[in-house]
N, C-alpha and C positions, 0 to 999 in steps of 0.2 A: 452434598456437603463437601466443601473443600478440605482436602487432606492436609492436616497440620504436621509439619515436620521441622526438625532443626536444620537450618541451612547455614552453610559457611558464609562468612561475611566478606563482602567485596566493597569497593567504593566506586562511585561514579564521579569522574572528574568534572568540576564545575566550569562553566563559562559564564557569560554575563546573564544575570537575572534581570528580566524585563521590568522596568519601572513604570511602564505605561499601563494605565487601567484599561486601555483599549483591547488588550490581549484577552481573548475569550477561550477558556480552557474547560477541563473537566474536574478541576479541584486540586491539581498538582501544582508544583513550582514551574512556572513558565519561564523559559530561558531562551537566549539567542546564541547561535553559533555563527560567527562571521567567517564566511568561506570565500576564498579567492579562486576564481577560475578565469583563465585567459585575461589577466589584468583587470578583472572586474570583481568587486566585492559583493557577495550576496548574503543577505540576512536570512538565516534559517531559524525558524521558531520550533522549539521542542518543549516537551513537558515531562516532568518526572514525578512519579507518585509511588508511594509504598516503600517498604524496607525488605531487605533480603538480597538474594543473588540477582544480578542485573538481567533484565529481559528487554530486548529491543522489539517494539511493536510498530510495524510499518503498515500504513493504510494503503489501499489500492490506488492506482492511477485512474482518474476519471475527470470529467468536467467539473465534478463537485467534490473532488478529493480534498480531505482535511483530516487532521488527527482526531477530530471530534467523532468521526465514524467508528473509531476504535476506542472511544472514551469509556463506554460502559464496560467493555471487555477489560480495559486497563484497570478500572475500579475493582472488578472481580478478581483480577490477578494480584492486585496491590497487597493483600494481606500476606502473601508469601514471596513476592518479588519486588525489586525496585524497577518499576516499569518506566521505560523511556519511549515516548511516542512523538513523532515529528510531523511537520508539514513539509512535504518534498519541495525543493526549489521550483518556483513557478506555480505553486499551489498553496491553498490555505492562507495563512498569515505570513508566509515566507515571501521573500522578494519575487516579483514577477516581471523581470525585464524582458525586452523583446529579443531574447536570444534565439538562435536556431537550436531549439531543444532536440537533443539526440542522445543515443545511449551513452556515448563517451562522457557526457556531463554527469549522468546519474551513476555510472560506474565509478568515476573518480570521486564524486561526492560521497557515496556510501562508504567507500574505502577510507576517505579522510575523516568522515564523521565518526565512524567506529573507532578509528585509531585515536582521535582527539578526546572522545567522551568516555571511553571505557579503557580499563587497564588490564582486562582479562578476557579470554574468549567468552562470549555471551550466548544465551539462548535467544533465538530470534523467531518471532511469529509474524509472518508476512502475508498480506492479502493480495489477491488478484495479480496484477502485472508486476508487482514488486518481486515476484517469485524468481524470475530470471536473474535479476540483479543480485539477489541473495545467493543463488546457486553459483553464479560466476565468481563472487567474492569468496565463497566457501571453498571453491576449487583452487582459487589462486593462493589463498593463505588461510591460516588457522584463526579466522575471525570469530567463528561461531562454534559452540559446544553441541548444540542440537538445533534442528530446524523444524518448524511447523509451517506448512503452506495452507492457506485458507482459500478455497476456490481458485487455484492458481491458473493464470492465463499467460500466454507468451506472444499472442498476436492481437493487434489492435482491432477495433470494431470494423473499420472499412476493409482491411485485408480479410478479415473473417467473413465478411459479406461477399468477397470475391473481387473487390476492386483491385486493379493492377497498381503497381508502384507509380506509374505515370499519372493515372487518374487521381490517386491519393495525393500525389505531389501538386497537382493543379488545385485540388480542393484546399490543401494546406496553404498554398500561396495566396489564394483568394481570401481565406480567413485572416491571414497575416496582413493583408493590404489595409491601408489607413481608414478609408471610409466604407467601401463595400464590405470589407472584412468584418468591421464592427457590426454592420447591419446583419450580415449573415449569421454572425455569432449570436446576436440577440434573438434572432428568429429560432435558433436551435437551443436556446436556454430560457425560453419562456416557461412560466410555471406550469402551463398545461402540457408542454412538451416534456418537461422533467417528470411530471406525474405519469405520463404515458410510458416513458422509458423505465421508470421504477416498477410499474405494474407489469411491464413486458418481460424484463429479465433481471431485475435487481432484488425486489422483494416478492414474497409469495402471499403475504397476508395484506390484502388491500386496505384493511381497517387501520393499518399502521401508516399508510400514506395519507396523512392528514394535511389539511391546508397549512397548518403551522409548521409541519415537518418540511413540506415543499417550499414554504417561504424561506426557511433557514437555508435550504440547499440553493435556492435562487440567489439569495444574498451572497453566497460564496462565489457564484459565477459573475457577479457584477463588480468585482474589485478591479481597479485599474491594471491592465496588462493580463487579465485572466485568460484571454483567448489564445495566447501564444503557446503555452505548454499544453493547454487543452486540445488545440488543433493538432499539435504534434502527436499526442496520444491517440486521438481518434483516427488519424490517417496512417498510423503505424510507424511513425518516425521515432517512437520510443521502444520499438520492438528490438530487443538486444540480440535476438536470434530470428532467423527467417525460415527455418525448417524444423519440423517436429524432431527429426533425428538429432539435430544440434541441442535441442532442449533436453531430450532424453539422455543424450550423451553427458550433459552436465550432471544429471542425477546419478548416472552410472559411475561417475568419477568422484563422487562424494566419499568422504571418509568419516563423516559424522552421522548420527541417527537422523532419519527424516520421517515425518508423519504428514499426511495429506488429508484435509477435510473437504469433502465434496457435498454440494447442495443437491439433493435428490431432484430438484426441479430446474437444474441448470439447462440452458439452451442446448439442443442436440449437438452442435459442433463443439461447444465448450466441453460438454460432458464426454464426448468422444476423446478429446485431447487428455482430459483428466484420467479417463479409464486407461489410456495407454501409459500414462505416468505410473499409476498405482499397480499396473501389471508387472512392473520391473521388480526383480528380486530385492528383498530387503526393505522395501517401502511399506511402512505401515499406513493404513488408510481407514477411514470411516465415512459413512454417508449419513447426513443429518437433514432435517427439513431446511428448505431455503434454496437460494440460487446464488448469484454472484455477490450479493450483499449479505450473505449469511452471518458474517462477523458483526454486522450492525443490527440485523433483524433478530438474531438468536444468540446473543453473547453468552447467556447462561448455559445454553446447550453446548456451545463451543467449549467453554471451560470444562464442562462435565466430561466431554469425550477426549480432551487433550491432557487433563491434569495428571493422569497416571504416567503418560509419556514424559511430561515435563519433570516429574519428580523421580523418574526412573534413573537408576545408577548404571543401567546397561549401556554399552556403546554399540 
């Protein structure tokens, strides 16, 4: 049962509320944040649900990344928090231009978004590859009051598999190419391939990987421009750090409370990195069922294990 407490009142600053009925959300107010980067305007879609102190909920980076993957968790948090969940630039319903997606884009975006939408340091719950960006911003400035990382990663799939930067760069270039790239991307986002990947290292309960579930994920991958940011993530071009020591160094530089949630069935290499993280002094951690998609597969369990930390007054 969710603990009920009296929370101080804060406000989330509004931007444009989407008038289009095409926006697909999880029941909150869907809005857009118009962000300028290198003389190009990107439309970033985000959704707000609930009342209370503000909480930023960030989905993981992946070929199927969308705020809907944290939608159920958002609804569980909404009775006690004003939850803001977004679609990263290049993913979900946000703009997907053919940019050279790289860490500088997401570092600047997160900093600008937090500054524009919130007027006080906020709690942030971040999944997967969003971890490094959250940690970097937290070290740079007082943007967050406390941090929860869900199955955190800092290295993309190809580098994790041992691919060199040169090989990863070649793959990224091929996927970005006009005709061959689209064909390669489609081969790697078929419904059968998505189902295989979910069974391999995202979900642990195969019964939840239904045809309708995979259909929705596949639809996300078929939007115009979807391959560009996806290729950047898969090939490691969204890796904001390249050494474990740099990632751990960010954690050691934190001045706000940190909690890490680990899926007990995480792939060995990912689990090894997470274990190194939670071995650091001052890091609270818990292991729950699931793997890299634990926030989507087991949202109620996630809430159960993090709620005391979220409501704690300790620094």
